[in-house]
N, C-alpha and C positions, 0 to 999 in steps of 0.2 A: 185312411183306408186305401189299400192298393189292390189292383186287380191282377189275377194270375195270367201267365202266358196262355193263349188259347189251347195249345197242344198239351198243356199240363192239367187242364180242368178236370180230367177224368181220373187222375192218379190220386192215391191216398197215402197216408202216413205209414201204413203197414204195421200198426201196433200189434203186440203179441196177443192181446185180448181186450175186449171192452173194459175200460178202467173200473166202472162200477162193479163188474163181475170179479175183478181182481180183489178189490177191497172186500166185497161181500163174501167171496169164497174163503179167503183167509180168516175173516172174522168168524164165520160160522164154524170152520174147523178149529180155530183157537178156543171158541166158547165151548164147543163139544168136548175138546180135550180137557179144558179147565173144569167143567162140570163133572166129567167122568173121573178125572184124577184128583179132584178136590184141591185145586191150586190155591195160592195165598190170596187174601183179600187186601183191599186198600187200608182197612182198619179205620175207616171214617164213619162217623155217625150217619145213619140213613138219610137224615135231612140234608146234611152237607153233601153226601154222595149224589143224592137226587138233584140238588141244586146245581152242582158242578156238571153233572151229566147232561142236565137239561140245557144249561147255557152253551155247552160245547155242541150239543145237537142242534139247537136253534141257530147258532152262528154258522154251523156247517150246512144247514139247509139254506140259509140266506145267500151264501156265496155262489153256489151253482145256479140258483134262480136268477140272481142279478147278472151272472155271466151269460146264461142262456138268453135272457131278454136282450142283452147287448148284441149277441150273435144274430138274433132274429131281426133286430133293428137295422142291421146292415145287409140282411138277406143271405147269410151264409149258414152252413150247417155247423152245429156244435160238436157232433159226434166225430171222433178222430178216424173212424173207419169209412167216412164219407168224404168226397172231395171238398176242399175249401175254395170258395169263390171270392173271398175278401179277407184281408188282414185286419183283425180287430185290435186296435191299440188305444182305444178311448174307454172312458168309464172306469170300471174296476181294473181293466187291463193297463191302466197307467201306473198301477202299483205292483202288480204281479202278472207274470205271463201265464200262470196256472191257477186261477182262483177256483176252478171246479175241482181240481185235485186237492187243493188245500181244504175246500169244503168237505170233500169226501173223507179226508183224513180226520177232520174235526167230528164228523158224524161217527166215524169208526171209533174215535177216542171217546166220544160221548156215550156210545152204546157200551163200550168196554167199562167205563166208570159206572154207568147205570147197572150193569150186570155184575159189578164188583169183581171184575176179572183182570188181575194184574197180568196174567199170561197173555190174554188177548191184547192188552195195551202194549206189551213188549213185542208182540208179533207185528205191530205197526211199523217197526223199524225195517224189517225186511220187505214189507209191503211198499214202503216209500222208495227203497232201493229198486224194487221191481218196476214201480211206476216210473222212476227216473230213467232207468236203462231200457226197459221194454216198451215204454210208451213215449215219454217226453223227449228223449234224445232222438227217437225216430220221427216224432212230430217236428222237432226243430230242423232236422235235415230236410224233411219234406217241405216245410215252410220256406226254408232258405232256397231250395231249388225252385219252388213255385213263385215266390215273391222277390227273391234276390236282395238287392241293396236295401229296400225299405225294411225288410225283415231283419237284416243284419244290423241296421241302425237301431231298430226297436230293441233287439236283443242286447245291444250294448247299453241301452238306456234303462231297461226295466229288468229287475231280477227274476230268476226262474221261479223261486218260491216266495220269499218275502224280503 
């Protein structure tokens, strides 16, 4: 865990929008479009679709919870629109730099499967691009400016997604 420079404690990553709203906004629009236009289904038996959707949803819920607990344990904010006061590199963050965004993607995918919406699931691809370029890259720049070499070393060691 590394502390930021005192003059940088009030700065934020400047993300384009809160990530949960990005995922939710696109998901709602995609589901509305799918239900209005009658898009294709996955063609799975209901029990298979419900099981797959539930597994994705539960895994997706677990990752952000574990990540938020980790953030709180070191006394920093999890929200990217608030200043970071500590660099979190332990726990789930030893395996991925973005477990919350992976979790949100799994939740999105789970809801898409539960809703039997191929269109919604396909829309996850541009959502992930938007999260990468409108959120994660901005966060990475902010963390590099804020924490310097400790963040650069962490970034070299741990993958962005998986």
